[in-house]
PyMOL Python script that loads the backbone (N, CA, C, O; Angstrom):
from pymol import cmd

cmd.read_pdbstr("""\
ATOM      1  N   UNK A   1      61.510  20.907  82.498  1.00  0.00           N
ATOM      2  CA  UNK A   1      61.017  19.732  81.807  1.00  0.00           C
ATOM      3  C   UNK A   1      59.674  20.067  81.164  1.00  0.00           C
ATOM      4  O   UNK A   1      58.749  20.513  81.843  1.00  0.00           O
ATOM      5  N   UNK A   2      59.572  19.855  79.886  1.00  0.00           N
ATOM      6  CA  UNK A   2      58.344  20.164  79.158  1.00  0.00           C
ATOM      7  C   UNK A   2      57.295  19.086  79.395  1.00  0.00           C
ATOM      8  O   UNK A   2      57.606  17.899  79.482  1.00  0.00           O
ATOM      9  N   UNK A   3      56.050  19.528  79.497  1.00  0.00           N
ATOM     10  CA  UNK A   3      54.934  18.590  79.668  1.00  0.00           C
ATOM     11  C   UNK A   3      54.517  18.087  78.295  1.00  0.00           C
ATOM     12  O   UNK A   3      54.309  18.899  77.393  1.00  0.00           O
ATOM     13  N   UNK A   4      54.388  16.786  78.103  1.00  0.00           N
ATOM     14  CA  UNK A   4      53.962  16.281  76.791  1.00  0.00           C
ATOM     15  C   UNK A   4      52.528  16.713  76.494  1.00  0.00           C
ATOM     16  O   UNK A   4      51.716  16.815  77.413  1.00  0.00           O
ATOM     17  N   UNK A   5      52.205  16.969  75.224  1.00  0.00           N
ATOM     18  CA  UNK A   5      50.843  17.379  74.877  1.00  0.00           C
ATOM     19  C   UNK A   5      49.842  16.264  75.177  1.00  0.00           C
ATOM     20  O   UNK A   5      50.171  15.078  75.125  1.00  0.00           O
ATOM     21  N   UNK A   6      48.611  16.676  75.492  1.00  0.00           N
ATOM     22  CA  UNK A   6      47.551  15.697  75.751  1.00  0.00           C
ATOM     23  C   UNK A   6      47.141  15.002  74.468  1.00  0.00           C
ATOM     24  O   UNK A   6      47.111  15.613  73.400  1.00  0.00           O
ATOM     25  N   UNK A   7      46.831  13.738  74.578  1.00  0.00           N
ATOM     26  CA  UNK A   7      46.305  12.986  73.441  1.00  0.00           C
ATOM     27  C   UNK A   7      45.076  12.220  73.912  1.00  0.00           C
ATOM     28  O   UNK A   7      45.128  11.483  74.897  1.00  0.00           O
ATOM     29  N   UNK A   8      43.982  12.403  73.202  1.00  0.00           N
ATOM     30  CA  UNK A   8      42.739  11.709  73.526  1.00  0.00           C
ATOM     31  C   UNK A   8      42.524  10.586  72.513  1.00  0.00           C
ATOM     32  O   UNK A   8      42.541  10.823  71.305  1.00  0.00           O
ATOM     33  N   UNK A   9      42.324   9.379  73.002  1.00  0.00           N
ATOM     34  CA  UNK A   9      42.134   8.235  72.121  1.00  0.00           C
ATOM     35  C   UNK A   9      40.889   8.369  71.254  1.00  0.00           C
ATOM     36  O   UNK A   9      40.891   7.952  70.096  1.00  0.00           O
ATOM     37  N   UNK A  10      39.833   8.946  71.804  1.00  0.00           N
ATOM     38  CA  UNK A  10      38.573   9.086  71.068  1.00  0.00           C
ATOM     39  C   UNK A  10      38.218  10.561  70.896  1.00  0.00           C
ATOM     40  O   UNK A  10      37.105  10.989  71.203  1.00  0.00           O
ATOM     41  N   UNK A  11      39.170  11.312  70.410  1.00  0.00           N
ATOM     42  CA  UNK A  11      38.937  12.746  70.217  1.00  0.00           C
ATOM     43  C   UNK A  11      37.834  12.979  69.187  1.00  0.00           C
ATOM     44  O   UNK A  11      37.686  12.200  68.245  1.00  0.00           O
ATOM     45  N   UNK A  12      37.057  14.052  69.368  1.00  0.00           N
ATOM     46  CA  UNK A  12      36.013  14.329  68.377  1.00  0.00           C
ATOM     47  C   UNK A  12      36.625  14.624  67.005  1.00  0.00           C
ATOM     48  O   UNK A  12      37.665  15.273  66.890  1.00  0.00           O
ATOM     49  N   UNK A  13      35.962  14.138  65.999  1.00  0.00           N
ATOM     50  CA  UNK A  13      36.454  14.351  64.643  1.00  0.00           C
ATOM     51  C   UNK A  13      36.290  15.817  64.254  1.00  0.00           C
ATOM     52  O   UNK A  13      37.193  16.420  63.673  1.00  0.00           O
ATOM     53  N   UNK A  14      35.125  16.385  64.582  1.00  0.00           N
ATOM     54  CA  UNK A  14      34.909  17.787  64.262  1.00  0.00           C
ATOM     55  C   UNK A  14      33.868  18.375  65.207  1.00  0.00           C
ATOM     56  O   UNK A  14      32.856  17.752  65.526  1.00  0.00           O
ATOM     57  N   UNK A  15      34.142  19.542  65.621  1.00  0.00           N
ATOM     58  CA  UNK A  15      33.220  20.259  66.482  1.00  0.00           C
ATOM     59  C   UNK A  15      33.661  21.710  66.477  1.00  0.00           C
ATOM     60  O   UNK A  15      34.854  21.996  66.587  1.00  0.00           O
ATOM     61  N   UNK A  16      32.718  22.625  66.352  1.00  0.00           N
ATOM     62  CA  UNK A  16      33.085  24.036  66.309  1.00  0.00           C
ATOM     63  C   UNK A  16      31.932  24.895  66.796  1.00  0.00           C
ATOM     64  O   UNK A  16      30.761  24.529  66.698  1.00  0.00           O
ATOM     65  N   UNK A  17      32.296  26.014  67.308  1.00  0.00           N
ATOM     66  CA  UNK A  17      31.324  27.052  67.635  1.00  0.00           C
ATOM     67  C   UNK A  17      31.685  28.252  66.789  1.00  0.00           C
ATOM     68  O   UNK A  17      32.801  28.765  66.867  1.00  0.00           O
ATOM     69  N   UNK A  18      30.751  28.692  65.992  1.00  0.00           N
ATOM     70  CA  UNK A  18      30.986  29.851  65.136  1.00  0.00           C
ATOM     71  C   UNK A  18      29.981  30.915  65.542  1.00  0.00           C
ATOM     72  O   UNK A  18      28.772  30.692  65.468  1.00  0.00           O
ATOM     73  N   UNK A  19      30.466  32.052  65.962  1.00  0.00           N
ATOM     74  CA  UNK A  19      29.593  33.150  66.365  1.00  0.00           C
ATOM     75  C   UNK A  19      29.921  34.362  65.507  1.00  0.00           C
ATOM     76  O   UNK A  19      31.072  34.792  65.433  1.00  0.00           O
ATOM     77  N   UNK A  20      28.916  34.897  64.870  1.00  0.00           N
ATOM     78  CA  UNK A  20      29.078  36.094  64.054  1.00  0.00           C
ATOM     79  C   UNK A  20      28.229  37.177  64.697  1.00  0.00           C
ATOM     80  O   UNK A  20      27.011  37.037  64.810  1.00  0.00           O
ATOM     81  N   UNK A  21      28.868  38.247  65.114  1.00  0.00           N
ATOM     82  CA  UNK A  21      28.145  39.326  65.770  1.00  0.00           C
ATOM     83  C   UNK A  21      28.107  40.543  64.851  1.00  0.00           C
ATOM     84  O   UNK A  21      29.119  40.932  64.270  1.00  0.00           O
ATOM     85  N   UNK A  22      26.925  41.133  64.732  1.00  0.00           N
ATOM     86  CA  UNK A  22      26.739  42.328  63.906  1.00  0.00           C
ATOM     87  C   UNK A  22      25.890  43.325  64.685  1.00  0.00           C
ATOM     88  O   UNK A  22      25.247  42.976  65.674  1.00  0.00           O
ATOM     89  N   UNK A  23      25.901  44.556  64.225  1.00  0.00           N
ATOM     90  CA  UNK A  23      25.046  45.569  64.837  1.00  0.00           C
ATOM     91  C   UNK A  23      23.588  45.231  64.553  1.00  0.00           C
ATOM     92  O   UNK A  23      23.303  44.366  63.725  1.00  0.00           O
ATOM     93  N   UNK A  24      22.670  45.899  65.228  1.00  0.00           N
ATOM     94  CA  UNK A  24      21.251  45.664  64.992  1.00  0.00           C
ATOM     95  C   UNK A  24      20.938  45.799  63.505  1.00  0.00           C
ATOM     96  O   UNK A  24      21.403  46.725  62.840  1.00  0.00           O
ATOM     97  N   UNK A  25      20.152  44.872  63.003  1.00  0.00           N
ATOM     98  CA  UNK A  25      19.831  44.832  61.582  1.00  0.00           C
ATOM     99  C   UNK A  25      18.409  45.320  61.334  1.00  0.00           C
ATOM    100  O   UNK A  25      17.564  45.246  62.225  1.00  0.00           O
ATOM    101  N   UNK A  26      18.142  45.812  60.142  1.00  0.00           N
ATOM    102  CA  UNK A  26      16.768  46.184  59.796  1.00  0.00           C
ATOM    103  C   UNK A  26      15.856  44.955  59.813  1.00  0.00           C
ATOM    104  O   UNK A  26      16.312  43.836  59.580  1.00  0.00           O
ATOM    105  N   UNK A  27      14.577  45.166  60.087  1.00  0.00           N
ATOM    106  CA  UNK A  27      13.619  44.065  60.163  1.00  0.00           C
ATOM    107  C   UNK A  27      13.583  43.230  58.887  1.00  0.00           C
ATOM    108  O   UNK A  27      13.356  42.023  58.956  1.00  0.00           O
ATOM    109  N   UNK A  28      13.801  43.843  57.728  1.00  0.00           N
ATOM    110  CA  UNK A  28      13.751  43.098  56.464  1.00  0.00           C
ATOM    111  C   UNK A  28      14.861  42.048  56.404  1.00  0.00           C
ATOM    112  O   UNK A  28      14.640  40.956  55.880  1.00  0.00           O
ATOM    113  N   UNK A  29      16.021  42.348  56.919  1.00  0.00           N
ATOM    114  CA  UNK A  29      17.122  41.391  56.901  1.00  0.00           C
ATOM    115  C   UNK A  29      16.898  40.314  57.952  1.00  0.00           C
ATOM    116  O   UNK A  29      17.202  39.144  57.720  1.00  0.00           O
ATOM    117  N   UNK A  30      16.368  40.703  59.103  1.00  0.00           N
ATOM    118  CA  UNK A  30      16.076  39.729  60.151  1.00  0.00           C
ATOM    119  C   UNK A  30      15.072  38.704  59.639  1.00  0.00           C
ATOM    120  O   UNK A  30      15.183  37.521  59.961  1.00  0.00           O
ATOM    121  N   UNK A  31      14.094  39.136  58.848  1.00  0.00           N
ATOM    122  CA  UNK A  31      13.117  38.213  58.260  1.00  0.00           C
ATOM    123  C   UNK A  31      13.803  37.199  57.348  1.00  0.00           C
ATOM    124  O   UNK A  31      13.388  36.042  57.295  1.00  0.00           O
ATOM    125  N   UNK A  32      14.836  37.613  56.639  1.00  0.00           N
ATOM    126  CA  UNK A  32      15.580  36.694  55.775  1.00  0.00           C
ATOM    127  C   UNK A  32      16.271  35.609  56.600  1.00  0.00           C
ATOM    128  O   UNK A  32      16.336  34.457  56.170  1.00  0.00           O
ATOM    129  N   UNK A  33      16.788  35.962  57.782  1.00  0.00           N
ATOM    130  CA  UNK A  33      17.411  34.970  58.653  1.00  0.00           C
ATOM    131  C   UNK A  33      16.409  33.921  59.101  1.00  0.00           C
ATOM    132  O   UNK A  33      16.791  32.793  59.410  1.00  0.00           O
ATOM    133  N   UNK A  34      15.139  34.278  59.141  1.00  0.00           N
ATOM    134  CA  UNK A  34      14.110  33.326  59.529  1.00  0.00           C
ATOM    135  C   UNK A  34      13.992  32.153  58.575  1.00  0.00           C
ATOM    136  O   UNK A  34      13.438  31.116  58.938  1.00  0.00           O
ATOM    137  N   UNK A  35      14.498  32.298  57.369  1.00  0.00           N
ATOM    138  CA  UNK A  35      14.459  31.229  56.366  1.00  0.00           C
ATOM    139  C   UNK A  35      15.587  30.211  56.554  1.00  0.00           C
ATOM    140  O   UNK A  35      15.519  29.108  56.011  1.00  0.00           O
ATOM    141  N   UNK A  36      16.609  30.566  57.308  1.00  0.00           N
ATOM    142  CA  UNK A  36      17.775  29.688  57.453  1.00  0.00           C
ATOM    143  C   UNK A  36      17.465  28.296  57.995  1.00  0.00           C
ATOM    144  O   UNK A  36      18.002  27.324  57.463  1.00  0.00           O
ATOM    145  N   UNK A  37      16.625  28.144  59.028  1.00  0.00           N
ATOM    146  CA  UNK A  37      16.394  26.780  59.529  1.00  0.00           C
ATOM    147  C   UNK A  37      15.940  25.803  58.457  1.00  0.00           C
ATOM    148  O   UNK A  37      16.355  24.644  58.466  1.00  0.00           O
ATOM    149  N   UNK A  38      15.107  26.242  57.544  1.00  0.00           N
ATOM    150  CA  UNK A  38      14.639  25.350  56.471  1.00  0.00           C
ATOM    151  C   UNK A  38      15.757  25.027  55.481  1.00  0.00           C
ATOM    152  O   UNK A  38      15.815  23.926  54.932  1.00  0.00           O
ATOM    153  N   UNK A  39      16.639  25.996  55.262  1.00  0.00           N
ATOM    154  CA  UNK A  39      17.703  25.806  54.279  1.00  0.00           C
ATOM    155  C   UNK A  39      18.829  24.891  54.779  1.00  0.00           C
ATOM    156  O   UNK A  39      19.513  24.266  53.970  1.00  0.00           O
ATOM    157  N   UNK A  40      19.028  24.806  56.084  1.00  0.00           N
ATOM    158  CA  UNK A  40      20.127  23.999  56.624  1.00  0.00           C
ATOM    159  C   UNK A  40      19.634  22.797  57.420  1.00  0.00           C
ATOM    160  O   UNK A  40      20.427  22.144  58.098  1.00  0.00           O
ATOM    161  N   UNK A  41      18.333  22.492  57.353  1.00  0.00           N
ATOM    162  CA  UNK A  41      17.768  21.441  58.212  1.00  0.00           C
ATOM    163  C   UNK A  41      18.337  20.050  57.936  1.00  0.00           C
ATOM    164  O   UNK A  41      18.316  19.204  58.830  1.00  0.00           O
ATOM    165  N   UNK A  42      18.845  19.783  56.728  1.00  0.00           N
ATOM    166  CA  UNK A  42      19.431  18.475  56.455  1.00  0.00           C
ATOM    167  C   UNK A  42      20.722  18.269  57.266  1.00  0.00           C
ATOM    168  O   UNK A  42      20.974  17.172  57.766  1.00  0.00           O
ATOM    169  N   UNK A  43      21.520  19.307  57.390  1.00  0.00           N
ATOM    170  CA  UNK A  43      22.777  19.223  58.124  1.00  0.00           C
ATOM    171  C   UNK A  43      22.600  19.554  59.603  1.00  0.00           C
ATOM    172  O   UNK A  43      23.209  18.925  60.468  1.00  0.00           O
ATOM    173  N   UNK A  44      21.753  20.557  59.882  1.00  0.00           N
ATOM    174  CA  UNK A  44      21.526  21.019  61.261  1.00  0.00           C
ATOM    175  C   UNK A  44      20.030  20.988  61.558  1.00  0.00           C
ATOM    176  O   UNK A  44      19.363  22.018  61.471  1.00  0.00           O
ATOM    177  N   UNK A  45      19.499  19.821  61.907  1.00  0.00           N
ATOM    178  CA  UNK A  45      18.052  19.696  62.084  1.00  0.00           C
ATOM    179  C   UNK A  45      17.499  20.374  63.336  1.00  0.00           C
ATOM    180  O   UNK A  45      16.299  20.635  63.417  1.00  0.00           O
ATOM    181  N   UNK A  46      18.348  20.659  64.299  1.00  0.00           N
ATOM    182  CA  UNK A  46      17.887  21.298  65.532  1.00  0.00           C
ATOM    183  C   UNK A  46      18.208  22.790  65.486  1.00  0.00           C
ATOM    184  O   UNK A  46      19.362  23.175  65.300  1.00  0.00           O
ATOM    185  N   UNK A  47      17.192  23.621  65.653  1.00  0.00           N
ATOM    186  CA  UNK A  47      17.435  25.059  65.687  1.00  0.00           C
ATOM    187  C   UNK A  47      16.676  25.672  66.859  1.00  0.00           C
ATOM    188  O   UNK A  47      15.581  25.233  67.213  1.00  0.00           O
ATOM    189  N   UNK A  48      17.275  26.679  67.439  1.00  0.00           N
ATOM    190  CA  UNK A  48      16.712  27.351  68.594  1.00  0.00           C
ATOM    191  C   UNK A  48      16.886  28.853  68.426  1.00  0.00           C
ATOM    192  O   UNK A  48      17.937  29.318  67.985  1.00  0.00           O
ATOM    193  N   UNK A  49      15.863  29.600  68.776  1.00  0.00           N
ATOM    194  CA  UNK A  49      15.966  31.053  68.773  1.00  0.00           C
ATOM    195  C   UNK A  49      16.567  31.495  70.096  1.00  0.00           C
ATOM    196  O   UNK A  49      16.132  31.052  71.159  1.00  0.00           O
ATOM    197  N   UNK A  50      17.562  32.362  70.035  1.00  0.00           N
ATOM    198  CA  UNK A  50      18.191  32.875  71.248  1.00  0.00           C
ATOM    199  C   UNK A  50      17.732  34.308  71.467  1.00  0.00           C
ATOM    200  O   UNK A  50      17.665  35.102  70.528  1.00  0.00           O
ATOM    201  N   UNK A  51      17.419  34.628  72.711  1.00  0.00           N
ATOM    202  CA  UNK A  51      17.001  35.992  73.022  1.00  0.00           C
ATOM    203  C   UNK A  51      17.582  36.411  74.365  1.00  0.00           C
ATOM    204  O   UNK A  51      18.034  35.585  75.158  1.00  0.00           O
ATOM    205  N   UNK A  52      17.556  37.705  74.591  1.00  0.00           N
ATOM    206  CA  UNK A  52      18.067  38.282  75.824  1.00  0.00           C
ATOM    207  C   UNK A  52      16.931  39.021  76.506  1.00  0.00           C
ATOM    208  O   UNK A  52      16.284  39.875  75.899  1.00  0.00           O
ATOM    209  N   UNK A  53      16.690  38.696  77.755  1.00  0.00           N
ATOM    210  CA  UNK A  53      15.689  39.408  78.545  1.00  0.00           C
ATOM    211  C   UNK A  53      16.389  40.207  79.626  1.00  0.00           C
ATOM    212  O   UNK A  53      17.317  39.720  80.272  1.00  0.00           O
ATOM    213  N   UNK A  54      15.940  41.434  79.817  1.00  0.00           N
ATOM    214  CA  UNK A  54      16.573  42.290  80.805  1.00  0.00           C
ATOM    215  C   UNK A  54      15.501  42.991  81.621  1.00  0.00           C
ATOM    216  O   UNK A  54      14.546  43.540  81.073  1.00  0.00           O
ATOM    217  N   UNK A  55      15.670  42.967  82.931  1.00  0.00           N
ATOM    218  CA  UNK A  55      14.764  43.660  83.840  1.00  0.00           C
ATOM    219  C   UNK A  55      15.612  44.541  84.742  1.00  0.00           C
ATOM    220  O   UNK A  55      16.590  44.080  85.331  1.00  0.00           O
ATOM    221  N   UNK A  56      15.236  45.808  84.849  1.00  0.00           N
ATOM    222  CA  UNK A  56      15.956  46.748  85.701  1.00  0.00           C
ATOM    223  C   UNK A  56      14.950  47.378  86.655  1.00  0.00           C
ATOM    224  O   UNK A  56      13.898  47.861  86.234  1.00  0.00           O
ATOM    225  N   UNK A  57      15.276  47.368  87.919  1.00  0.00           N
ATOM    226  CA  UNK A  57      14.408  47.982  88.923  1.00  0.00           C
ATOM    227  C   UNK A  57      15.204  48.844  89.879  1.00  0.00           C
ATOM    228  O   UNK A  57      16.343  48.523  90.216  1.00  0.00           O
ATOM    229  N   UNK A  58      14.607  49.930  90.312  1.00  0.00           N
ATOM    230  CA  UNK A  58      15.245  50.817  91.282  1.00  0.00           C
ATOM    231  C   UNK A  58      14.225  51.182  92.343  1.00  0.00           C
ATOM    232  O   UNK A  58      13.120  51.630  92.035  1.00  0.00           O
ATOM    233  N   UNK A  59      14.602  50.989  93.574  1.00  0.00           N
ATOM    234  CA  UNK A  59      13.728  51.340  94.690  1.00  0.00           C
ATOM    235  C   UNK A  59      14.500  52.311  95.571  1.00  0.00           C
ATOM    236  O   UNK A  59      15.591  52.002  96.051  1.00  0.00           O
ATOM    237  N   UNK A  60      13.926  53.472  95.770  1.00  0.00           N
ATOM    238  CA  UNK A  60      14.541  54.462  96.644  1.00  0.00           C
ATOM    239  C   UNK A  60      13.425  55.219  97.366  1.00  0.00           C
ATOM    240  O   UNK A  60      12.263  55.117  96.974  1.00  0.00           O
ATOM    241  N   UNK A  61      13.755  55.968  98.401  1.00  0.00           N
ATOM    242  CA  UNK A  61      12.707  56.723  99.102  1.00  0.00           C
ATOM    243  C   UNK A  61      12.003  57.744  98.209  1.00  0.00           C
ATOM    244  O   UNK A  61      10.840  58.072  98.441  1.00  0.00           O
ATOM    245  N   UNK A  62      12.695  58.240  97.201  1.00  0.00           N
ATOM    246  CA  UNK A  62      12.108  59.257  96.327  1.00  0.00           C
ATOM    247  C   UNK A  62      11.175  58.664  95.264  1.00  0.00           C
ATOM    248  O   UNK A  62      10.149  59.255  94.928  1.00  0.00           O
ATOM    249  N   UNK A  63      11.545  57.492  94.741  1.00  0.00           N
ATOM    250  CA  UNK A  63      10.732  56.914  93.655  1.00  0.00           C
ATOM    251  C   UNK A  63      11.089  55.450  93.444  1.00  0.00           C
ATOM    252  O   UNK A  63      12.108  54.957  93.929  1.00  0.00           O
ATOM    253  N   UNK A  64      10.226  54.779  92.714  1.00  0.00           N
ATOM    254  CA  UNK A  64      10.451  53.399  92.310  1.00  0.00           C
ATOM    255  C   UNK A  64      10.272  53.340  90.799  1.00  0.00           C
ATOM    256  O   UNK A  64       9.256  53.794  90.273  1.00  0.00           O
ATOM    257  N   UNK A  65      11.252  52.784  90.102  1.00  0.00           N
ATOM    258  CA  UNK A  65      11.156  52.663  88.651  1.00  0.00           C
ATOM    259  C   UNK A  65      11.490  51.235  88.228  1.00  0.00           C
ATOM    260  O   UNK A  65      12.296  50.555  88.863  1.00  0.00           O
ATOM    261  N   UNK A  66      10.869  50.806  87.169  1.00  0.00           N
ATOM    262  CA  UNK A  66      11.157  49.496  86.594  1.00  0.00           C
ATOM    263  C   UNK A  66      11.128  49.602  85.077  1.00  0.00           C
ATOM    264  O   UNK A  66      10.446  50.457  84.511  1.00  0.00           O
ATOM    265  N   UNK A  67      11.870  48.730  84.441  1.00  0.00           N
ATOM    266  CA  UNK A  67      11.793  48.616  82.984  1.00  0.00           C
ATOM    267  C   UNK A  67      12.146  47.187  82.600  1.00  0.00           C
ATOM    268  O   UNK A  67      12.922  46.519  83.283  1.00  0.00           O
ATOM    269  N   UNK A  68      11.576  46.738  81.521  1.00  0.00           N
ATOM    270  CA  UNK A  68      11.846  45.395  81.012  1.00  0.00           C
ATOM    271  C   UNK A  68      12.073  45.490  79.510  1.00  0.00           C
ATOM    272  O   UNK A  68      11.474  46.319  78.824  1.00  0.00           O
ATOM    273  N   UNK A  69      12.943  44.631  79.021  1.00  0.00           N
ATOM    274  CA  UNK A  69      13.273  44.655  77.596  1.00  0.00           C
ATOM    275  C   UNK A  69      13.635  43.242  77.156  1.00  0.00           C
ATOM    276  O   UNK A  69      14.340  42.525  77.866  1.00  0.00           O
ATOM    277  N   UNK A  70      13.151  42.848  75.988  1.00  0.00           N
ATOM    278  CA  UNK A  70      13.532  41.562  75.414  1.00  0.00           C
ATOM    279  C   UNK A  70      13.999  41.804  73.989  1.00  0.00           C
ATOM    280  O   UNK A  70      13.383  42.558  73.236  1.00  0.00           O
ATOM    281  N   UNK A  71      15.095  41.154  73.632  1.00  0.00           N
ATOM    282  CA  UNK A  71      15.702  41.368  72.320  1.00  0.00           C
ATOM    283  C   UNK A  71      16.100  40.029  71.722  1.00  0.00           C
ATOM    284  O   UNK A  71      16.641  39.170  72.418  1.00  0.00           O
ATOM    285  N   UNK A  72      15.836  39.853  70.444  1.00  0.00           N
ATOM    286  CA  UNK A  72      16.263  38.643  69.750  1.00  0.00           C
ATOM    287  C   UNK A  72      17.751  38.750  69.458  1.00  0.00           C
ATOM    288  O   UNK A  72      18.222  39.754  68.924  1.00  0.00           O
ATOM    289  N   UNK A  73      18.489  37.695  69.817  1.00  0.00           N
ATOM    290  CA  UNK A  73      19.939  37.697  69.590  1.00  0.00           C
ATOM    291  C   UNK A  73      20.349  36.914  68.355  1.00  0.00           C
ATOM    292  O   UNK A  73      21.354  37.237  67.722  1.00  0.00           O
ATOM    293  N   UNK A  74      19.589  35.895  68.008  1.00  0.00           N
ATOM    294  CA  UNK A  74      19.960  35.121  66.839  1.00  0.00           C
ATOM    295  C   UNK A  74      19.421  33.708  66.869  1.00  0.00           C
ATOM    296  O   UNK A  74      18.488  33.390  67.605  1.00  0.00           O
ATOM    297  N   UNK A  75      20.027  32.875  66.057  1.00  0.00           N
ATOM    298  CA  UNK A  75      19.609  31.492  65.921  1.00  0.00           C
ATOM    299  C   UNK A  75      20.782  30.581  66.272  1.00  0.00           C
ATOM    300  O   UNK A  75      21.939  30.912  66.013  1.00  0.00           O
ATOM    301  N   UNK A  76      20.474  29.448  66.855  1.00  0.00           N
ATOM    302  CA  UNK A  76      21.497  28.443  67.158  1.00  0.00           C
ATOM    303  C   UNK A  76      21.112  27.177  66.415  1.00  0.00           C
ATOM    304  O   UNK A  76      19.974  26.715  66.505  1.00  0.00           O
ATOM    305  N   UNK A  77      22.073  26.611  65.673  1.00  0.00           N
ATOM    306  CA  UNK A  77      21.837  25.387  64.907  1.00  0.00           C
ATOM    307  C   UNK A  77      22.719  24.273  65.459  1.00  0.00           C
ATOM    308  O   UNK A  77      23.895  24.491  65.750  1.00  0.00           O
ATOM    309  N   UNK A  78      22.147  23.079  65.603  1.00  0.00           N
ATOM    310  CA  UNK A  78      22.897  21.917  66.088  1.00  0.00           C
ATOM    311  C   UNK A  78      22.668  20.734  65.151  1.00  0.00           C
ATOM    312  O   UNK A  78      21.589  20.561  64.585  1.00  0.00           O
ATOM    313  N   UNK A  79      23.706  19.936  65.007  1.00  0.00           N
ATOM    314  CA  UNK A  79      23.558  18.710  64.237  1.00  0.00           C
ATOM    315  C   UNK A  79      22.806  17.683  65.084  1.00  0.00           C
ATOM    316  O   UNK A  79      22.612  17.890  66.282  1.00  0.00           O
ATOM    317  N   UNK A  80      22.394  16.606  64.482  1.00  0.00           N
ATOM    318  CA  UNK A  80      21.599  15.599  65.189  1.00  0.00           C
ATOM    319  C   UNK A  80      22.404  14.923  66.306  1.00  0.00           C
ATOM    320  O   UNK A  80      21.836  14.485  67.307  1.00  0.00           O
ATOM    321  N   UNK A  81      23.701  14.842  66.135  1.00  0.00           N
ATOM    322  CA  UNK A  81      24.521  14.181  67.159  1.00  0.00           C
ATOM    323  C   UNK A  81      25.200  15.188  68.067  1.00  0.00           C
ATOM    324  O   UNK A  81      25.927  14.803  68.982  1.00  0.00           O
TER     325      UNK A  81
END
""", "prot")
cmd.dss("prot")
cmd.show_as("cartoon", "prot")
cmd.util.cbc("prot")
cmd.orient("prot")
């Protein structure tokens, strides 16, 4: 017996997550992305910078090492609602 598909009375009209992943870009191109929040602020007034922080530590009888790294991942834009 097949299960009937779900139907939501108040389903969202539109909602999407779009992720575009690229290799590391030159600083000149990254600077161009910095202009995007101003260009799309009428449609997507909320913007957030996303970054990745990484900490690696090793403790052993021979030595102790640590390293930390932070990298910008991109921008996130949200509509007002």
